[in-house]
C-alpha positions as CSV (number, residue, x, y, z in Angstrom):
1,M,36.1,0.6,-21.2
2,K,32.5,1.9,-21.6
3,T,31.9,5.1,-23.6
4,N,29.9,8.0,-22.2
5,S,26.9,7.2,-24.5
6,T,26.9,3.6,-23.4
7,K,26.7,4.7,-19.8
8,K,23.8,7.0,-20.6
9,I,21.9,4.3,-22.4
10,I,22.4,1.9,-19.4
11,S,21.4,4.6,-17.0
12,F,18.3,5.4,-19.0
13,F,17.3,1.8,-19.2
14,L,17.7,1.3,-15.4
15,V,15.7,4.4,-14.6
16,S,13.0,3.5,-17.1
17,S,12.8,-0.1,-15.7
18,L,12.5,1.2,-12.1
19,F,9.8,3.7,-13.1
20,F,7.8,0.9,-15.0
21,L,8.0,-1.4,-12.0
22,F,6.8,1.2,-9.5
23,S,4.0,2.5,-11.8
24,C,2.6,-1.0,-12.0
25,Q,2.6,-1.6,-8.3
26,N,-1.0,-0.5,-7.8
27,D,-2.6,-2.8,-10.4
28,D,-3.7,-5.3,-7.8
29,R,-4.1,-2.9,-4.9
30,T,-7.2,-1.3,-3.5
31,F,-8.0,2.4,-3.6
32,Q,-9.6,3.9,-0.5
33,L,-11.9,6.8,-1.6
34,D,-12.0,9.3,1.2
35,T,-13.4,12.5,-0.3
36,V,-14.4,13.9,-3.7
37,K,-14.1,17.4,-4.9
38,L,-16.9,18.8,-7.0
39,E,-14.8,20.9,-9.3
40,Q,-17.6,22.2,-11.6
41,F,-20.8,21.2,-13.3
42,E,-22.8,22.9,-16.0
43,K,-25.8,24.4,-14.2
44,E,-29.0,24.6,-16.0
45,K,-31.0,27.8,-15.4
46,S,-34.0,25.7,-14.6
47,L,-32.4,24.0,-11.7
48,P,-33.6,25.3,-8.3
49,E,-31.4,26.0,-5.4
50,Q,-30.9,22.7,-3.6
51,K,-28.5,20.5,-1.8
52,L,-26.1,18.6,-4.0
53,F,-24.4,15.2,-3.3
54,I,-22.4,12.6,-5.2
55,K,-23.0,8.9,-5.4
56,V,-20.5,6.2,-6.3
57,F,-21.6,3.2,-8.3
58,K,-19.8,0.0,-9.1
59,E,-20.0,-1.0,-12.8
60,E,-23.7,-0.6,-14.0
61,S,-25.2,-1.3,-10.6
62,K,-28.3,0.7,-9.6
63,I,-27.3,0.6,-6.0
64,S,-24.7,3.1,-4.8
65,I,-21.8,1.9,-2.7
66,A,-21.2,5.4,-1.1
67,E,-22.3,9.0,-1.2
68,T,-21.2,12.3,0.0
69,E,-22.5,14.8,2.5
70,L,-24.9,17.5,1.2
71,Y,-23.6,20.8,-0.3
72,P,-25.8,23.9,-1.1
73,S,-25.9,24.5,-4.8
74,D,-25.8,28.3,-4.3
75,L,-22.3,28.2,-2.7
76,P,-19.2,28.5,-4.9
77,L,-17.2,25.6,-6.3
78,P,-14.9,23.7,-5.9
79,A,-16.2,22.0,-2.8
80,T,-14.6,19.0,-1.1
81,L,-17.1,16.5,0.3
82,K,-16.6,13.6,2.6
83,M,-17.6,10.2,1.3
84,Y,-19.8,7.9,3.5
85,P,-18.8,5.1,3.9
86,S,-15.2,5.4,2.5
87,P,-15.3,2.6,-0.1
88,E,-12.4,0.4,-1.1
89,M,-12.3,0.3,-4.9
90,N,-10.3,-1.9,-7.3
91,L,-9.9,0.7,-9.9
92,Y,-7.9,-1.4,-12.3
93,G,-10.2,-4.4,-12.2
94,T,-13.7,-2.9,-11.9
95,S,-15.6,-0.1,-13.6
96,Y,-17.0,2.7,-11.5
97,H,-18.9,5.9,-12.1
98,L,-19.9,8.9,-10.0
99,E,-23.2,10.7,-10.3
100,L,-24.2,14.2,-9.2
101,W,-27.6,14.4,-7.5
102,G,-29.8,17.1,-6.1
103,N,-32.2,16.6,-3.2
104,I,-35.0,18.2,-5.2
105,T,-34.3,17.4,-8.8
106,G,-32.7,14.0,-8.4
107,Y,-30.1,12.8,-10.9
108,I,-28.2,15.7,-12.6
109,D,-25.1,14.2,-14.4
110,R,-22.5,11.4,-14.3
111,C,-18.8,10.7,-15.1
112,S,-17.0,7.4,-15.4
113,V,-13.7,6.3,-14.0
114,H,-11.6,4.9,-16.9
115,M,-8.3,3.6,-15.5
116,D,-7.3,2.4,-19.0
117,D,-6.8,6.0,-20.0
118,Y,-3.9,6.6,-17.6
119,K,-1.6,5.1,-14.9
120,I,-1.4,6.7,-11.5
121,I,1.5,6.1,-9.3
122,F,0.5,7.9,-6.1
123,P,-3.1,9.2,-6.5
124,I,-3.9,12.0,-4.2
125,D,-6.2,13.9,-6.5
126,M,-7.5,12.0,-9.6
127,E,-9.8,14.0,-11.9
128,V,-12.7,12.3,-13.7
129,K,-14.8,14.1,-16.2
130,G,-18.2,13.7,-17.9
131,E,-19.8,15.8,-20.6
132,H,-20.9,18.6,-18.1
133,L,-19.3,17.4,-14.9
134,E,-15.8,17.4,-13.3
135,I,-15.0,15.6,-10.1
136,S,-11.7,14.9,-8.3
137,M,-11.4,11.6,-6.4
138,Q,-9.2,11.9,-3.3
139,G,-7.8,8.9,-1.3
140,S,-4.9,6.5,-0.9
141,W,-3.8,3.0,-1.9
142,K,-4.1,0.1,0.5
C-alpha cells in the first residue's frame, strides 16, 4: 500500500519528466520568424526623424538574412513590423543578432539572441535585449 507522500513524489516525478521532454522538443526544430516588435530603443537627441527598420544576421555575418518594413521614428512604440523574407532559424544551433537601422543615419544599435539563457516551449513572443534596444521576435516552430 502506497502512502500519500509516495504518491505525491511519483506524481511530481512524472509531471517533471513530461515537462522536461516537451521543453526539449524544439532543440532540433526550426523557428520561422514572421514579425518583430520594436519595443523600445534609447533615442539620441541628435538622431533625425527617419524611417527605422530591423535587420537579422546569422552569427557574425555582414550580410543580413532578412529585414523589416520601414517605420517612421516619430511614431509611438511598440511597433510590429513584418519580416521579409520570413527566415527559418535554428535558434539552438546558431547564433543570431538583430540590428536597428535608420534610412538616414544607418546603424543605430543591436541585440543578440542567446538561447542558452532560457528554454522556450511555445515561443509566440520572445524578447531579446541589447544595451539600449529591446525587440520581440514573433513566429512559430516548424
